[in-house]
N, C-alpha and C positions, 0 to 999 in steps of 0.2 A: 928272615923269610919274606917279610913285606918288601925289603929292599930288592931282593932277587926277583920277586914278582913284578916290582915296578920296572926293573930293567928289562925283563922279558916282555912285559906289556908295551914298553916304549919301543922295543925293537919290532914287535909285531905291528904296532901302529905305524911305524915308519914304512915298513914294507907294504902294509896294506894301502897306505896313502900313495906310495910309489906305483903300485899296480893300478890303482884307480886313475892316477894321472896318465899313466901310459895308455890305458883303455880309452880315456877321454880324448887323449891326443890322437889316437888312431881313428876314433869316431869323427873328430873334427876334420882330420885329414881327408877321410872318406867323403864327408859331406861337402867339403870345399872343392872336390873334383880331383884331388889326389896329389899334389906336389909334383916334383920334377919327373919322377918315374912314370906316374900315372899320366902326366901331360904328354910325355913322349909316346906312350902307348895310344893316346887319343889322336896324336898329330896326324897319322895317315888318314883319319876320317874328317879332317878339316877340308871344307869346300875349296879353299885356296889352292890345294894341291891337285884337285881334280880338273884336268883340262877338257875332258869330254866324257860323256857317258852315252851308251846306246844299247839297243837290244836287237839281235838278229835272230832269224828263224832258219834253222837247218833241219837235219834229220838225225835221229838217234840210231843205235846199232840194229834195231829191228824195223827201221823204215818209218817210224812215226815222227811227228813234228817234235822239234827240240828248240826251245827258246834259250838264248844265251845272253846274259847281261855282261857288258864289258865297260871298262873305264880306262882312260889314259891318265896315269898319275905321275907326278914329278917328285913324290915324296922319297927322300933318302934318309935313313936313320942316322943317328950320331956315329954309329960304327961303320957307315958307308954302305948299308944294305938297302935295296929297294924293298918296300913293304906295301902290301895290298891293304886297301881300306876294308871296312866291314860293309856288309849288305844286310838290310833288315827286310825280311819276307814274312808277312802276316805276324809281325811282332817278334819273330825269332831272329836273333842276331848271329851272324857267322862271318868269318873272314873270307874274302874272295881269294881265288887261286891265281897264282902268278902264271900268266901265259908266256910272256917274254919280257926280259928286263931291258931297261934303257941301254943304249950303246951306239957307237959309231960303227956302221956296217962296212964290210969290205967294198972297195970301189969296184963297180961293175963297168964293163965295156957296154955302153948304151947306144941307143939309136942316134943320139946327138952328142958329138964330141967337140971340145973337151967337156967332161962332166965333173961332178964332185961326189965324194962318198956320201951316202945317205946317213944323216945323223938323226937319231931318235932319242932325245933327252927325256922321253916319257916311257915308263913301263906300261904294259897292258895286263890288266887283271880281268878275270872272268868268273862267272858262276852260272851253272845250269839252273834255270828257273823251273820249279815244279809246275806241272800243268794245272794244278789246283790253286795256284797262288792268286790271291785276291788283291793284294797291295804290296808294293816293294819300294824301297828307297835306298839311295847311296849318298852319304854325306849330307843327309837332310833333304835331298832332292828326290822327289818321286820319279820312278821310271815307268815307262809304258809296258803293260802286260798284254800278251796276245789273246785274241778272242778265238774261241773254237770255230765260230762261223763269222768271219768278218763280213760286214755288209757294205763297207765303203773302202775302196782301195785306190791309191794313187799310183800312177805309172810315169816314172821319170827316166831320162837317159841322157848321157853326154853332157854332164853338168859343169865340168871344170872350165877354167879360163885359159885359152890357148896362148902359149908363148913358145914358139918353135922357130926354125930358121926361115919359114915362109910367112908366118902370121904372128903379129904381136897384138893381141886383143887388149883393150884398155880395161884392166881388171877393177879399176876404181870407178868406172862409169856404168851405172845400172842399165843404161840403154844399150851399152855394148856387151856387158856381161850381166844378165838379169837373174842369175840363179837365186841370189838371196831374196829378191822380190817374189820370184816364183815359189820359193819354199814358204814364204809367209802367206801367200795366197792359198797354197795347198794346205797349210796347217789350219787355216780358217775354215776349211771344208770338213774338219773333224774326221780325218781318216782313221780306220781301224788298223790299216796296214799300208806300208809303202813298198813298192817294187822299184828297185833301181836297176836299169838295164845295162849298166856298165859305163866305163870311162869317167872316172872320178877326178883324176889329177892330170893336168896338162902343162904345168909350168916347167918346161924342160930346158929352157935356155934363159940367160939373163935378159931382162928388158933393157931397152936403150932409148934415149931421147929422140933418136932418129927413126924409131919404129912407130908402131901404132899405139903405144902406151906411154906417152911422155909424162903423164902425171903419176905413173906407177913405176918409176925407174928403180925404186928400192924394193920392188916385189921380191919375195923369196923365189928361188928356182931350184931345180934339181928334183930329188925324189925322197927327201927326208920329211920329218914331222912338220916343219914350218910350211911346206907346200901342201901337205895333206890337210893341215889345219886351215890354211887360207882357201884352198880349193873346195874342200868338202865339209869338214867338221864345223867350222864357224858359220858359213852360210846355211848349212843344212840343220843348224841347231833347232829351229822351230819345229821341224819335222821329227827330228830325233827325240824331242821331248814328248811328241804327240803319239807316236806309233812305232811298233817294231818294224824292221826292214827285212825283206828278202833281197839279197844282193847278188847280182849277176856280174861275172868277170868279163871285162872288155879288153880290147887290144892294148889299151894304155896300162893294163895291169899285168902284162907279160914280164918275164924276168929281166929283160933288157930295158925296161921302162920302170913302172911303179910297182913291180912285183914284190919287192921287199916290204913295202908298206901294205900291200894287199894281204899278205899272209899274216902280218902282225895285227892288223886292225879288223879286216872284213871277212876273211875266209872263214866259213862256218865249221871247218874241221880243226882238229888238234894241231898245234904248231910243232913242227919238227925241223931240224936243220936240213933234212933231205928235201923238204918242201918249204923253203924259206927264200929262195932266189939269191942266197948269199954266195953260192959256189956254182960257177958256170957249168961244171961237169954234171950237175944235177938238173939242169934246165929241161932235159928231155923228159924228166919225171914231173918237175914242178910246173911246167907250162900246160899241164893237162889235169883235169879233175874228174872224178866219177860223177855221173849224173845222179841227181836225187830228186825227191818229190816233196812238195809241201801241200798238205791237206787244207783246203779253204772251207770245208764243211758243206753239208747238204748236197753232196755229190759233185762238187767242184774241186779241181786239183791242179797245181802247177807242177810241171816237169822241168827242172832247171839244168841247162846244158852249158858247158864251158867251151866256147868257140874262140877263146881269146887269141890264140896263136895261129889261127887259120889265115891263109892269104888266098886271093883269087888265083886260079890256075887250073890245071888239068884234073880230071876225075881221079879220085883215090879209091880203089876198090879192094885193096889188100886187107883181108880180115884181121891182120895183125896191126893195122893202122889204129892210132889212138881214137880218131874220130869215128871210125867204124865201130869200135868197141863201145864208145859212148852212145852211139845211136842204138846199138843193140840193147844197152841198158835203158835208154829212153823209151823205146818201143815196148820193152818188156814191162816197165812201170805203167805205161799207158794202157796196157791190155787188161788191167784190173777192172772187172765188170761192174763194181759197185760205184764207179765214177761215171756219170753221164756227161760231164763237161771237163775234159782234160785239156789244159792249155800248155803248149810247148813254149818255153822262153829261152832265148839266148841273145847274145849281143848282135851278131851279124844278120842282116836280113836274108831270108831264104826265098820265100815266095813274096817278094817285095822288091822295090827298085833301089839301086845304089845311086851315087851322086852323079847327076848329069854333067858331062863336060863337053857335050856337042849336041847336035840336033837329035842324035839317037840317045835314048836313056838306057843305061846299063841295067842288066838283070840283077837278081840277088846273087849271093855268093855261089859261084859255080862249083867250087870244091865241095862244099857241103851238099849241094844238089846232087853231085855225082856219087858221093858216099851214101846219101839217103837212097838213091836208086839201087845201089848195090845191096844195101841192107834189105830193102823192100823185096828185091828179087830173091834173096836168100830166105827170108822169113815167109814171104807170100808168093810162091812161084806162079800162081794164077793171076796175080795182080797185073793191072794194065801197065804198059810202059809209061814212065814218067809219073808214077803215082805219088812219090815223095813221102807222104805221110800215111800211116795206117788209119783206118776209119775211126779208130778209138780216140784220135786227137781232133778236137773241134776248132781250136783257135791257136794262133801263134802271136807272140809279142817279140819285138826286136827294138834295137836302137841303131847306133853307128852312123846312120845317115841323119844329118842335123836338120830334120824337118819332121812334119807329122803326116802320116799316111794311114788311111783306113781302106782296106782292099777287100773286095768281095768276089767270089767265084761262083755265084749261085746259078748262073746259066750255062755252065760248062757241062759236057757230057759226063765226065767223071768229077765227083765233088772233091773239093779241097778245103782245108781250114781257112776261114777268113783271117786276115792279118791286120794287126795294129803296129805301126812303127811310131815310137815316141822318143825321138832323138833330139828334140829342140830344147833341152834343159838349160842351156846357157852358153854352150860353146859356139864358136863362129858358125853362122848358118851355112847350109849347103847351097849350091847354085839352085836357082828356081827351076822347077819343072816347066816344060814348054806349055803354053796355052794355045792349043790348035783345035781346029774343027775338021774332021772328027778328033777326039782327044788322043793324045800320044799313046795311051795304053792299049788302043785298038790295034796298033802295029808293033809296039815295042813289048816283047815278051818279058815276063818276070823270071821265067825258066823255060827250058826247051819245051815247045808245044803248049805253052800256057800263057794266056792273056787274062787279065781281070775282066769280069763282066761290068763292074763299075768301081769307081775309086774316088775318094775325097782326099785332097792334100792341102797343106798349108806350109808355105816356106817362111815360117815364123817361129819364134820361141814359144814354148808351151808344154803342156803335159795332159794326161788323160785321167779322168776319174771313172772308176768302175763302181756301179751301184747294183746290188743284187736285185733281181726281178722277183719280188715277193719272197717266197720261201724256196725258190727254185735253185738250180745249179747254174743258171745263166745270168748274164749281166747286161746292163745298159752302160754304154761308153759315151761319156761327155768329153769332148776335146776343147781345152781352153787355150787361149793365146796368152801372151805375156802380160796383158792388162787385166786378166781375169775374165775376159769376155768369152762366151761360148761361140765356137765357129762351126761345130758339127755335133750331132747326136746320133749314135748308132745303137740299135737294139739287136741283141743276139737271138737267133733262133736256130739251134743246132749249129751247123757249120756256116751259117749265113749271117750277114750283117745287113740290117735295113737302116740305111743312113739318110739323114737330111741335114742341110746347112742353109 
């Protein structure tokens, strides 16, 4: 009996010891960070795989603000799958959602031939951020969260380095291409929000030692990740770390240029093949986007309009025209009476000047002006001819022209929104406006029947800073040059700007 008991007890002791060892081994494995399987699960969260992270502001399904965190990640699992990292929001950890996987895109017929197929070796992941979020991070790096009422807003435009068949900018020379320095200066101003007015990527042809960029012969070119990283994500990093972005689409983001990258990285809507610029047969859809609004708090609001594929030409008054429908959306959004300061933003100047190529300075985009007149005539039959904007819109922001303009219409019989053009973000500067007495804008109209009452301009690199006036819906605009010096200050009062320099 004792012998049987001893054998049973010995067997029991053996299995008990085995179980204890297994439990201890599992505990040690857990404490040490996991072993191979656990390490593989953590790998997508390692900072070395995250090429860039950023936050953009768009709109949700009911028209409210929507903040979206995105990352570009190069992580590929051992089984060959792209895997998204985790995001930590107020201590809660969740995996980001795959927006679009890495890959070589179909070769497009582009504005500059021969071209190369756009290669994107990074996947893009995203997460909609709760409006109540207090702190968030990805791969140990904190990301900026939106403020309900931002008080300091930066306004940039046309930031990429130009490499095309007519101009080869020296992308290695900060005096030639100063976007990186401008981004650092802007970040030091502690913005709550950055508005980029479009044209992010310009490196469309190879550099050559015989051109204007001899020190940058090896610069990337085309429309893939390498050029997006060189033109935007790397130089803009100080701003991307500081604040969320409202992103406007420019003519360099149409489907025959940088459109494939635009939809992967910057478009605030869901990614679909129909709106990806991968198939030319879908360009008539992908080259237009619905107008949306971004609430800036305290009665101030942005209305964001996609004019990327417009070209100067004749009036377009067909109600089925895309731009007609987009203006119908814009003016409908602007009619909300709870907003006392609605700001219309798009890439191409409307009530502002285009690039001067002669003694006469061209007006704003005549196609958009024509469509606006048609829409105004339909919505407001009693409105005066050449009204352009409804009275609910107080200000307009544009880029496209590589200079700075602040235009006021305070002394005209019919009032118009004051206009800021901030297109000096780094790309080759526009021709200088003429300095004449009386000033050129007294005879060169910005639109049929319309001249500015006064105007400040600077043919230099720079950007604008918006600072909220007290607790109001209105803003003070400070215009900076490339050295960080102030060259003009404008204070908004309704549809007027009171400027000094």
